[in-house]
C-alpha positions in Angstrom: 347.9 5.8 -97.0 345.7 7.9 -94.4 342.3 6.9 -94.5 339.2 8.8 -93.7 337.4 8.5 -90.6 333.9 6.7 -90.8 331.2 9.2 -90.4 328.5 8.8 -87.5 325.9 6.6 -88.1 322.5 7.7 -89.2 321.1 6.7 -85.4 324.1 8.9 -83.6 323.5 11.5 -85.6 319.8 11.2 -84.8 320.7 11.0 -81.3 322.9 13.9 -81.5 320.2 16.3 -83.6 317.4 15.2 -80.9 320.0 16.3 -77.8 321.0 19.6 -79.5 317.5 20.4 -79.6 316.9 19.8 -76.2 319.4 22.2 -75.3 318.6 25.0 -77.4 314.8 24.8 -76.6 315.4 24.7 -73.0 317.9 27.8 -73.3 315.3 30.1 -75.0 312.6 29.0 -72.4 314.8 29.5 -69.3 315.8 33.0 -70.7 312.3 33.9 -70.9 311.6 32.7 -67.4 314.2 35.2 -66.0 313.0 37.8 -68.6 309.2 37.5 -67.3 310.7 37.2 -63.7 312.5 40.9 -63.9 309.7 42.6 -65.8 307.1 41.5 -63.7 309.0 42.7 -60.7 309.6 46.0 -62.2 306.0 46.7 -63.5 304.5 45.5 -59.9 306.7 48.0 -58.0 306.0 51.1 -60.4 302.1 50.0 -60.7 301.8 50.3 -56.9 303.7 53.3 -56.5 301.7 55.0 -59.4 298.5 53.7 -59.0 298.0 53.0 -62.7 295.4 50.5 -63.4 297.0 49.9 -66.5 300.6 49.2 -65.1 299.0 46.9 -62.5 297.1 45.1 -65.3 300.4 44.9 -67.2 302.0 43.4 -63.8 299.5 41.0 -63.7 299.8 40.0 -67.3 303.2 39.7 -66.7 303.0 37.6 -63.8 301.1 35.4 -65.6 303.6 35.0 -68.4 306.3 34.1 -65.6 303.9 31.4 -64.5 303.6 30.6 -68.1 307.1 30.4 -68.9 307.7 28.1 -66.3 305.2 25.9 -67.1 306.5 26.2 -70.8 310.3 25.3 -69.6 309.2 22.2 -67.6 306.7 21.4 -70.7 309.5 21.5 -73.1 311.7 19.3 -70.8 308.8 16.9 -70.4 307.6 17.3 -74.3 310.9 15.9 -75.7 311.2 12.7 -74.1 311.4 9.7 -76.2 308.1 7.6 -76.2 308.0 4.4 -73.7 305.8 1.6 -73.1 303.4 3.4 -71.3 303.5 6.4 -73.7 304.0 5.3 -77.6 302.9 8.7 -79.2 305.6 10.3 -77.1 305.1 13.2 -74.6 304.4 16.1 -77.1 300.8 16.2 -75.6 302.3 17.9 -72.7 303.1 21.0 -74.6 299.5 21.2 -75.6 298.2 20.8 -72.1 300.8 23.5 -71.0 299.3 26.0 -73.6 295.9 25.0 -72.4 296.6 25.9 -68.9 298.3 29.0 -69.9 294.9 30.0 -72.0 293.2 29.7 -68.4 295.5 31.7 -66.7 295.0 34.3 -69.4 291.4 34.2 -69.2 291.7 34.9 -65.2 293.7 37.9 -65.8 291.4 39.3 -68.3 288.5 39.0 -66.2 290.0 41.0 -63.3 291.4 43.8 -65.3 287.6 44.4 -66.8 286.3 44.1 -63.3 288.8 46.5 -61.9 288.8 48.9 -64.8 284.8 49.0 -64.6 285.2 49.8 -61.0 287.3 52.9 -61.7 285.4 54.1 -64.6 281.9 54.2 -62.8 282.2 53.5 -59.3 285.2 54.8 -57.7 288.4 57.2 -58.5 291.9 56.2 -58.1 294.5 58.8 -58.2 296.9 57.8 -60.8 300.6 59.3 -60.9 302.6 59.0 -64.1 306.6 59.2 -63.2 309.6 58.6 -65.3 310.6 55.5 -63.5 306.9 54.1 -65.0 307.7 55.0 -68.6 311.0 53.4 -68.2 310.1 50.4 -67.0 307.6 50.0 -69.7 309.9 50.8 -72.6 312.3 48.6 -70.9 309.4 45.8 -71.2 308.7 46.3 -74.7 312.4 45.9 -75.9 312.7 42.6 -73.7 309.4 41.5 -75.3 310.6 42.2 -78.4 313.9 40.5 -77.9 312.1 37.2 -76.5 309.5 36.8 -78.4 312.1 36.8 -81.7 314.4 34.3 -80.0 311.2 31.9 -78.9 309.5 32.1 -83.0 313.2 31.3 -84.1 313.2 27.9 -82.2 310.2 27.2 -82.4 310.0 27.4 -86.3 313.2 25.6 -86.3 311.8 22.5 -84.2 308.2 22.7 -84.7 307.4 23.7 -80.9 304.0 24.5 -80.1 304.5 25.6 -76.2 307.5 28.1 -77.6 305.8 29.4 -80.4 302.7 30.2 -78.1 304.7 32.0 -75.7 306.4 33.7 -78.9 302.9 35.0 -80.5 301.8 36.1 -76.7 305.3 38.4 -75.9 304.8 39.8 -79.4 301.5 41.1 -78.6 302.2 42.1 -75.0 304.6 44.7 -77.0 301.2 46.3 -78.0 299.5 46.3 -74.8 302.4 47.7 -73.0 302.1 50.5 -75.9 298.6 51.2 -74.6 299.4 51.3 -71.5 302.1 54.1 -72.7 299.3 56.0 -74.0 297.0 55.5 -71.6 299.5 57.0 -68.7 301.1 59.9 -71.0 297.2 61.2 -71.1 296.8 61.0 -67.6 299.8 63.1 -67.3 298.3 65.5 -70.0 295.0 65.4 -67.8 297.2 66.7 -64.7 299.1 69.4 -66.6 295.9 70.8 -68.4 293.5 70.3 -65.8 291.4 67.8 -68.2 289.5 65.3 -65.7 287.9 63.2 -68.3 291.6 62.5 -69.6 291.8 60.4 -66.2 289.6 58.0 -67.6 292.2 57.1 -70.2 294.0 54.9 -67.8 291.4 52.3 -67.1 290.1 52.4 -70.6 293.8 51.3 -71.5 293.4 48.8 -69.3 290.1 47.5 -71.0 292.0 47.6 -74.4 294.7 45.2 -72.6 292.3 43.1 -71.9 290.9 42.9 -75.0 294.4 42.2 -76.5 294.8 39.4 -74.1 290.9 38.3 -74.7 292.1 38.0 -78.4 295.8 36.1 -78.1 294.1 33.8 -75.5 291.3 32.9 -77.7 293.6 31.9 -80.6 295.5 30.2 -78.3 292.9 28.5 -77.1 291.7 27.3 -80.4 294.7 25.5 -81.3 295.3 24.3 -78.0 291.9 22.7 -78.1 292.3 21.3 -81.5 295.4 19.6 -80.6 293.9 18.0 -77.5 291.2 16.8 -79.6 293.3 15.5 -82.3 292.0 18.2 -85.1 293.9 17.7 -88.3 295.9 20.5 -89.5 293.6 22.9 -91.8 293.8 21.7 -95.5 296.1 18.7 -94.4 293.7 16.0 -95.4 292.8 17.0 -98.8 296.6 17.6 -99.5 297.3 13.8 -98.7 294.2 12.6 -100.3 295.8 14.4 -103.7 299.4 13.3 -103.0 298.2 9.4 -102.3 295.8 9.3 -105.0 298.8 10.0 -107.6 301.0 6.7 -106.2 301.0 3.9 -108.9 299.1 0.7 -107.2 296.6 2.7 -104.9 293.2 2.1 -106.2 291.4 4.2 -103.7 291.9 5.7 -99.9 289.6 4.5 -97.8 290.7 6.7 -94.6 292.9 9.3 -93.2 293.5 10.1 -89.7 296.0 12.7 -88.5 296.9 13.6 -85.2 299.5 16.0 -83.2 301.8 15.4 -80.4 304.0 18.3 -79.6 306.0 19.0 -82.8 305.2 15.4 -84.5 302.6 14.6 -86.5 301.0 11.0 -86.8 299.3 9.9 -89.8 297.0 6.5 -89.9 295.9 5.5 -93.7 293.9 2.7 -95.0 294.3 2.5 -98.9 292.7 0.2 -101.4 295.4 -1.8 -103.9 294.7 -4.4 -106.3 294.2 -7.7 -104.7 296.3 -9.6 -107.0 299.5 -7.6 -105.8 302.2 -9.1 -104.2 303.1 -8.7 -100.7 306.3 -7.0 -102.0 304.6 -4.8 -104.1 302.0 -3.7 -101.7 305.4 -3.0 -99.4 306.5 -0.9 -101.8 303.7 1.1 -102.5 302.9 1.5 -98.7 306.4 3.0 -99.0 305.6 5.5 -101.3 302.3 6.4 -99.6 304.3 7.3 -96.7 306.7 9.5 -98.9 303.5 11.2 -100.4 302.6 11.8 -96.7 305.6 13.6 -96.0 305.8 15.7 -98.3 302.7 17.2 -97.0 303.7 16.5 -93.1 307.3 16.4 -92.9 308.9 13.3 -90.6 305.4 12.3 -90.0 304.9 9.3 -88.4 303.0 7.1 -90.9 301.4 4.0 -90.9 299.8 2.5 -93.7 297.3 -0.4 -94.2 296.4 -1.9 -97.4 292.9 -3.4 -98.1 292.7 -5.9 -100.9 290.1 -4.2 -103.3 289.4 -5.4 -107.1 290.7 -3.5 -110.0 288.5 -2.4 -112.9 290.5 -4.1 -115.5 290.4 -7.5 -113.4 289.8 -10.5 -116.2 288.4 -13.9 -115.6 292.0 -15.0 -115.0 292.7 -12.3 -112.5 289.8 -13.1 -110.6 290.6 -16.5 -110.5 293.9 -16.3 -108.9 292.7 -13.3 -106.4 290.4 -15.9 -105.2 293.2 -18.4 -104.7 295.8 -15.7 -103.2 293.0 -14.9 -100.9 293.4 -18.3 -99.3 297.3 -18.0 -99.5 297.1 -20.7 -102.4 299.1 -20.5 -105.2 297.7 -21.5 -108.4 299.3 -21.6 -112.2 298.6 -22.5 -116.0 295.0 -21.1 -115.6 293.5 -21.8 -118.7 289.8 -20.6 -119.4 287.8 -22.5 -122.4 284.3 -21.3 -124.0 282.5 -24.6 -124.7 279.8 -23.6 -126.6 278.5 -20.5 -124.6 279.7 -22.9 -121.0 283.4 -21.4 -119.3 285.4 -24.5 -118.3 288.5 -23.6 -116.3 291.3 -25.9 -115.9 294.0 -24.4 -113.1 297.3 -25.9 -111.6 297.5 -25.6 -107.9 300.5 -26.4 -105.8 300.2 -27.9 -102.2 302.4 -28.7 -99.8 303.7 -31.9 -100.5 303.6 -33.6 -96.3 299.3 -33.3 -97.2 297.6 -36.4 -97.9 295.1 -36.8 -100.9 292.4 -36.3 -98.8 293.3 -33.3 -97.5 294.7 -31.7 -100.7 291.3 -33.0 -102.3 289.2 -31.1 -99.7 291.0 -27.4 -100.0 290.4 -27.9 -103.8 286.8 -28.3 -103.1 286.8 -25.4 -101.0 288.7 -23.3 -103.4 286.5 -24.3 -106.8 283.3 -23.7 -104.6 285.0 -20.2 -103.7 285.7 -19.6 -107.4 282.2 -20.2 -108.4 280.8 -17.6 -105.9 283.3 -15.1 -107.0 282.8 -15.7 -110.5 279.1 -16.9 -111.2 280.0 -17.3 -115.2 282.1 -20.1 -114.8 280.1 -23.4 -115.2 283.0 -26.2 -114.5 286.1 -26.2 -112.6 288.9 -28.8 -113.3 291.9 -28.7 -111.0 295.5 -30.2 -111.3 297.1 -31.0 -107.8 300.9 -30.6 -107.8 302.9 -31.2 -104.7 305.2 -28.1 -103.5 308.7 -29.0 -102.8 309.7 -28.3 -99.4 312.7 -30.6 -99.4 316.4 -30.3 -101.1 316.7 -33.6 -103.3 319.9 -35.4 -103.4 321.2 -35.9 -107.6 324.2 -36.5 -109.6 325.5 -35.1 -113.0 325.5 -37.9 -115.2 326.7 -38.3 -119.0 324.7 -40.0 -121.8 326.4 -38.9 -125.2 324.0 -40.8 -127.2 320.8 -39.7 -125.5 322.0 -36.2 -126.0 322.9 -36.4 -129.9 319.3 -37.7 -130.1 317.4 -34.9 -128.4 319.7 -32.1 -130.4 318.4 -33.8 -133.4 314.7 -33.6 -132.3 315.5 -29.7 -131.3 316.2 -29.3 -134.9 312.6 -30.3 -136.3 311.4 -26.9 -134.9 312.4 -23.9 -137.0 311.5 -21.4 -134.3 314.8 -23.1 -132.3 317.9 -21.4 -133.5 320.0 -23.3 -130.9 320.1 -25.7 -127.8 322.7 -25.7 -125.4 323.9 -26.2 -121.6 322.6 -29.6 -121.5 322.3 -31.6 -118.4 321.4 -35.0 -117.6 320.7 -35.2 -114.3 319.8 -38.5 -112.0 317.6 -37.5 -108.9 316.3 -40.1 -106.3 316.4 -42.4 -109.2 314.8 -40.5 -111.8 316.2 -39.1 -115.1 316.1 -34.9 -115.3 317.0 -33.2 -118.3 317.3 -29.3 -118.5 318.5 -27.4 -121.5 318.7 -23.7 -122.8 317.0 -23.0 -126.3 317.6 -19.6 -128.4 314.5 -18.4 -130.3 313.8 -15.1 -132.0 313.6 -12.1 -130.2 310.2 -11.0 -131.7 308.3 -14.6 -131.2 305.4 -14.2 -129.3 304.8 -15.4 -125.8 302.0 -17.8 -126.4 303.7 -19.2 -129.5 307.1 -19.9 -127.3 305.0 -21.9 -124.9 303.6 -24.1 -127.6 307.1 -24.6 -129.0 308.5 -25.4 -125.6 305.6 -27.8 -124.7 306.0 -29.8 -127.7 309.6 -30.3 -127.4 309.1 -31.5 -123.9 306.5 -34.1 -125.4 309.1 -35.1 -128.2 311.7 -35.8 -125.7 309.8 -38.0 -123.5 308.2 -39.7 -126.8 312.1 -40.2 -127.9 313.4 -41.0 -124.4 310.6 -42.8 -122.1 313.2 -43.0 -119.1 312.8 -39.2 -118.8 310.7 -38.1 -115.7 311.5 -34.2 -115.9 312.6 -32.1 -118.8 313.0 -28.1 -118.4 313.6 -26.0 -121.1 314.8 -22.2 -120.5 314.1 -20.1 -123.5 316.2 -17.4 -124.3 316.2 -14.8 -127.3 318.2 -14.5 -130.0 320.2 -11.3 -129.2 321.2 -12.6 -125.5 323.4 -14.8 -127.0 325.1 -12.6 -129.2 326.5 -10.6 -126.3 
């Protein structure tokens, strides 16, 4: 019989996905560099031959585009490196730094274009010669910008890459910039044909429009870049996370939410309040649910959840006593509270390491009782029963005492709540006699009454057989024994 090959492990699949992401991001960035190089050379040649400031401004813009695409190519390669001991959040910030430097270059280009346009408008006149080559280069530039903006945006959205998205946004805006330059150049051509001198100002005016568009794009890019470098949270993300986490069962409050972004990944740190009497395992389950809630807002985020013990509003006096013990990593059971003429008296059983001395155990009990009184001042007295917590496996043997077993079964029939007693085992453990058994009882029997019956049965067993050192009875519902 043919057996199917086992699928790749999750770790291997993740490695393959990361490698595919790197290749695709690098390929689209490299294609953008080659396109920027061709466009820059074409615009520069046509701009110098025609004397058009609009085309020269576009050449300058494309030159900066070339620098930025090279930086994007480098940032993509660096930012996708995995986290290491010195860069524990990864290298994603390199994309944000690249975008910040791109913004600076855009502002420099904008300043030069504005300066040159003012010079041509008011201080000197430069002859502009529209040509078919100029229009051809500009139209080709628009087509290339349209192609690479779509390609970059597709990959950027697929892998949530800020550097590639910034390039895509910029090149999309370049299409409108080139369109403005084409209009300006066309108006200069109309001025030459119709002899309308003032239309010659269309070229520097078009350059100013290009500068305005560059300023608009760089402003948006600068804001996003600074937000990323300053670890600003995505708009609305914090409030959505608070809403999602607040609905997680077991979360009493959300004390703190911090979000930062590094490249294409988010990191979220949360401090959430949980009831102080929940177990460690339960707190871990709640933390997992909190992580899933955050990922519904920020998919694939790296989430760290810190739990803070908080008193629940529904705590009673028993919960408060157990919470004090849990705070000291102590386990108490059989907690009872008695109202003696308006004075509360607490009794509890405390399990301690069997290797402790009586003095050491008593000191721990004294400290625990003092903290319980501080936490619950309405308690007037406390009595603690100290028990040793077993830490060793005790040797023992099963023995057979038919007469004793028959006597114990007769005693069980004295209690109407006990429908059946079975699986009785008599053991000899370290020279002491132990008895264990199972008792069938009605399904609807209240738990407190069940405990009273079992306790009374244990007492009767020891009265009947004083040699018994320990009696352990396991209660079972009647339906459980009818299966």
